[in-house]
N, C-alpha and C positions, 0 to 999 in steps of 0.2 A: 695872386690866385691861391684859391684852395685846391688840393691835390685830392683828386676826383678818385676816391679808396673801395667802391661800393660799386660791384655787377650791375647794381641795377640801372643807373643814369648810366650806363654807355650808350657809346651811336649800335644806333643799328649792325647787332652784325650780320659777315656777310653769309647767305642764306648758301647750304652746299646742296643740290639736285639730289635726284633718286642718285645713288651710285657713292653715292659719300665715301666709301673705302675706299674708288677707283680716285676723287676728288682729290679724298691729304694724300695720297701715294702719291700725286703729281707735287706737293707743295715740294721748292726748288731746294730751299735751308736744310733741310733734313742734314745734307752730308757735313754743316757747321759746330756740326755738336760735337763742342770736345768731353769725353767723359774725366779725360785726364786731373779735369780740373773740379769736376761735382765733386761737391762734399758738405751732405746735410745732417754733421753732427751736431753745429753748432742750433744758437736761437736761432728763430725763424722771426728775424725784424728785416724790417724795410733797411736800406743803408744809407738812403739817407734821409726816409724820418722819422725813420728806428722807430715801427708803429708793425705790431704784428696780424696788422686784418689783412687777407686781402693780398697778402705777399707772394709772389711770384717768384721764381729765379729763374736766368738765365741760363742756360741752356751750352750759348759760349761762353759762357766768359768765369758763368759757376756763384756772379755775384745776387743777392735778393734785388728786388722791389719792389714796389705797391700799387694797387690798382690796375687797368688797363684797356680804361679809356682816355681819349685827349687826355694833356694835362696832363698824367700821373705818369709816374718815378716810368712805369718800365714802358712807354708809351715812349717818354721822352729820351730814352734810356736807346730804345727800339734803332730811332731817329738819328741822333745822334754818331752814335759809333758802328749803326750798320748791324747790330746781333738779332736776330728776329725771331731765333725759337725760343720759347718758355715755358713754364709751367707752373701749376696752380699746384698749393706743396699744402694745397685742406682738399681739394680736388682730386687732385690726381691728372683733373686733363694740360694738352696741348692749346697752345695757343699762336697763330704766325700775328707779328708786330708786326711791322702798323696797320698789318691789312687786316688783322681781328676778328679770323677764321682758326677753328677748334683745325687742330691736325690731328689725326686715325689712325695711327700706323704701330702694325707691330712688331713691328724693328725695336720702337718707345718702351718695350713691358721692360727692360733689363730694369731703365731709370727706376722703372716705377718699384720697380721691385725694393733697388736700393732704398733709395727713401722711408718704403714700407712694407718689412718680410715677412712674410705673412706663415701660418707653419700652422700641418693641421695632426689630426692624431697621430695619421698614420709615419710625417716626419715626426715625429718625437717621440715617437716609439722607436723610431728607427735608430735612434742619436746613440743609442748607447752600445748596439748591435754592431754596426762597423761603420768608419769614420772612411769616408771617401775627400782624399784629397781635393781643397780646389785651388784654383789659380785668379789671379787677382790680376792686372791690367800689364800693368808692370812685369809681369811674368815668372812675379813671386808665388811660394807657395803659401800655404796654413793648413791648418787646420779648422774645424766651425769648432769655434768656443774655443781655442789657444790662439789667441792676434793681439799683441802690445796692445794698450792704452794710452792717449798722452798724459804727459806729468805739463798739465798747463803750467802752470809753479807749484807752489808746493799740495799738491796734492797727489802723490801716492801713497798718504797714508787712507782712501779713500778708492784708492785704484785698487789694491792689494784687498781689498772685503768684497771688488762689485767681484772678481770676478775668482775668489771662494766660492760667494753664493751663489754666482753661477754655475758652478758645479756639483749644486746638490739636488740633486731628481727631482728631489716636488717641489722647490721652488722655484729651479728654473721651470718644468713642465707648465706649471701656473704662471708662470709671471710672461713664457714663451705668446701667448695666448690671450686677445682681449676679451673672451667670452667667459673667462673666469672670474675676472671682479665685475662682469656687466650687471648682478643682483645688490654694488654698492651704489645706494642712491647720496652725490654728493653734498653739501650742503654750494650753492657761490661763492667762492674762492676755500673751498677747501684743501688748503695748500701738503694737506698729508695723505691724502686723496691725489695728488697731483706727482708728488714722494714716488708712490704705488707705478702710476702712468709710466712715468720717467723711465724708471728703472724696469719696466715690462719694456719701453721702447732699446731702453742701453741692451737685457740682457736681449735683444731676436736680433740688434746689429752684429752684436759676438757669435752668433750661433747660424750669421749669414751667412750659405758656401755660397753665395754669388754677390764678396762686394768687389767692386774698384780698389778698394786696395788691401791687404793686410793688415791692416791698421784700426782704431775706431775711437776717434774722442768720446769723453765720458762729458761734455762743457753743456752740456743744458740738465745732466743728471747732476753731477756736481752746485749749479744754483739753484736746482728745482732741495738739492739739501739746506743749503748758505743762510735760503726766502726760511725754509721749513724749519730749522734751530736758528731761527732769528740773528743770524751771522757767527752762532758759537761756533761754529764746523764753518774755516773759508778755506778759498783754494789756494789765497794769498800766502799763507798762512799755514807751515803742518801743525798735525794736531799728533791722539794719539789712538789709532787704529782702535783700542777698547772700547775707550766713551765716543768714541763718529762708534761701535757697530752699537756697545749698550741703547745707545739713541735712537738710531736706528731702526732695528730689531720692535724697540718697541712701539716706535713712530707707523714702523710699516704695518703693524699689530694694529693699533688706532687704525690707522687712513682705512685698516680693511671693515670695519667693525668689529675687531676684538674683545669679545668683554674679559672678567675673572674665571670664566669657566674654561675648561680646559677644550681644546678641538676648536677657538670659535674663532677661530682666523687657518690659514697657511701657518703661518708663522708658529702658530701656536701646537696643531698638528705636530708642526716636524722639531720643533727644538726644545719642545716646555716635558722637564724634569720633573718629580717633585721631594722633599728631602724634610723631614725633621729635626727639627731642629732645641738637644734638651737643653738649656745651659738657665745656672746659676748666682746671683750676685756674690762678688768679694767685699768680707766686712773690712774699709780703711784706717783700721787701727790693730795695733798690738796686742791691747789688753784682756785677755784673756775671760775677764767678766761680760765687756764689752764686748764680745766675738758672740759671747753664750746667751748674752738677749739681745743682740740684731739676728741672730740663726732663728732667733723664734718669730719674728713681726714676716708678714707674706709676701715682702717684698724680695725676701730672700733666701726662702720656697725657691726649690728645683721648679720647672715649668718646661712643658715640650708644646710647640709648635709644631706649626703643620706649612711650608713655604712653596710655593712654586719655583722654578729657576728657570732662565734661558740655555745658561752656559755656568762649571763652573772653579772657580780663582784656586786655582795651584799655589803653594807657597813656597818658594824657593829659601834651602838655608841660607843663611848667614855668609859669604864672600869671605873670603881668610883676612886678613887685616896684614901681614906680614910680607915678604919680598920673600923669594926661598934660595937657595945658595946661588944660580947663575945670574941673581940680580933680578930675577923678573919676576913678577906674579901671577902664582900657580893657579891654574883654572879647573876648579872639581869636575867633579861630577854626580851625574843623581841618576837613577834607574827612574821612572815614573813613576812605576807601585810603592815608590819613597814616597814620592808625595801624595800621592792617591788613598794611599790610611790616611788620610786625614778624614774622607769618607765614612771611615770600616763599623763609626759607631762606638768605640768604641774609648782613642785617642780624643782627652781632651784638649782647650789650649785654652791661653788666658787672652783676655781677649777687654783692652787698655782705652778707658775715652781719656777725657777732660777731668772729669768729675766723680766718675768711679770706674771698676771693671770686673769682669764678669770670666767663667769659665764656662765654654759649650762644647757639644761632640755633636758631627752632626753624622746620620743616618739619610741614608740614600731609600725611597719607597716607590720611586717611579722612573725606568731608565727612558730617555725620548729614542725616536727613531734612528735621529743624526744627535752625538752629542759634542756641544761644544766646551773643549778645553782652555782656559785663560794664566800660562804663565805669567803670575805678578815678577816682574823684572825690575822695576821700577819702583823707586823707595823718593815718597818728598816730603822735606821738611820747610822748616821757618826759610832754608836761604837755597839751597840749589836742589836738583834731582839725581837720586843715584838709578843706575844701573847692573844690575851685577852679572855678572860675565856664565855661570852654571850654563854647561854642557848635561843638555836633559836626554840620557838615553830613555831612547824607547823603540817598538816593533813598529812597521809599515801596515802589518796586519795579525787580525788576531787576540787584540785586549777582551781582556776575560774583567768583565767586572760584578763578577756573579760573588765572589768573597767583600764586593765594596754593600750588597745589598742587604737592605736586611733582614732577618733572620723569621720576621715572621710569617708563618708557612703562607697566609695569603698572598704575601708582598711573594715568595718564591715563585706560588704559580702560576700570579702573571708574567712571570718574565721567562717562559723559555728558551729564549735567545736572552743570549748575556754576550756576547765576542762583537768584539765593533775593529774596522779597516779603517785604514787612515785615507782620508779621499782632496785633505788641504790641509797648510802647509804654511803659516806668514810669518815671516821673522822678520831682525830687525838687527841690526848692524848699523855701526862705530856709536856713540857717542850720546849720551841720553839728552834732550833737550831740543827744543821747535828749530828744524832745518839746517843737525851737526851730524843724526846721523838717515840711515835710509832703507826702505821699507820692501819685500823683496813675495814671495807665494810663489808656493812647490801649490802646484792640482795635477788630481791625475785624472786623462782624456781617457772616457773608459772601453769607449769605439776603436782608439786607437790604441786601447791597453799599454803605456804608456807615458809616463809624471816629465813635466812640462815645467820648466821655471819661466815668471814669470816677473819682468822689472821696468813698467812703464815700458816705453816697445822693444828690451829689449826681448823674444823668445828663444829661450834655448831647451834638448832634449837634457834627462839629466835621468841619470842610474838610481835605482830608489837607496842606494848605500849610501850616497852623498847627504840626500836629506837629515839621517838624523845627526848629520857633523854642526849645523849650523843655527845658532842662538832663536831655539821654536820657541813662537811667542803665544802667536793661540794656534791651536789643531782642531781640526772639524774631524768629528770619525765619524761613518757611518756605520750599523747596524748591521749583521749581516745573520737575516737568516734561511740563509741557506745549511749553517753546520747543524 
């Protein structure tokens, strides 16, 4: 027999007379609901038919079933195992099966809120002002926004980025409300817009002050990333966070109908800066006569191009090849400002490809509200991947980018504020290569005025002085407009 999965073909619902609120309160099965087993983080699929249409959650055992009419999987489940209260995962309505009447009771509102948390402007404005500690069903406590994310298999490289983005106020505030991207009219099957929707759902769960447990599973968001990237990024195989971040930011920008124009999406408004790249091609010969001839050609003349960026890549000095007298590799240290001097507009560096080489220097012309710095720790060749373990010394606050801005008076006038404070720091520990290392992230909870370290489900308080001791990989800095 075919399973009835449409509510339109159900048996007539039992009519609830006037005073239905009182009638619904008499449902004798509400005390069988087990909130400890409810988990709405996974894909909303029927556990029998694997269909995503018309799915109900059994509030006694937590499993998902399709339909509610006779011969449907939910109806059969209620009769076979004596579980009676179900929640429609789309309409958020409660039903009692097999009697098939709607249950209306205010005591069930907490379940609705866990399934679909909502935030208004006042809630969002208060997040960075004060943080109240929340308590889960098992009496464990957590700060909203500071909750562990499940490492389903090897998706820790995704989790750290979700945590970092969830603590960038304009990104968080935008995705916490569905209304923010209601202007987008997606085409059917638009996977990039679905990616933005799933990120919004994940952020709402992370910042939910009424969660039943103090951790969240990013399963739906990760699945959306796997589909939208055409399996380039997998849950089952560890990838590189920088590659994933590059793809995710551009995909969200495109999914929210961003264009090449600055400020065309929340992503470009938050992260996009611009620079000038001055480059000149080098002749591939030692013959002075040939060099002089080539330098007359147009392709060897100096060129200047304007280029937008979402993040800046910093090059580490080469790691030492030899061990010290204690038979151990010496780990060098380098100041962050020394790495940033790449963008001061004066230093030239040679960039080689398989067919030519050129000299480039970089000059920043626009600083974004949130600056992402990527410290290039991994180098690949034909045989293996190497990691540079150099420790970068950086301040937690008051990073002044004024000296790296273009000297053009117009550029200087557009930047009355140039100091940044660190709000997120992603760290890679261990050896290079898929599955050989681990990722963790340091984030600053503004409401609690406290740093936290998150690694999958592990959440710990952190002293700011400890952040600088780790092998920083990706850093997110916030422009300080109060100075």
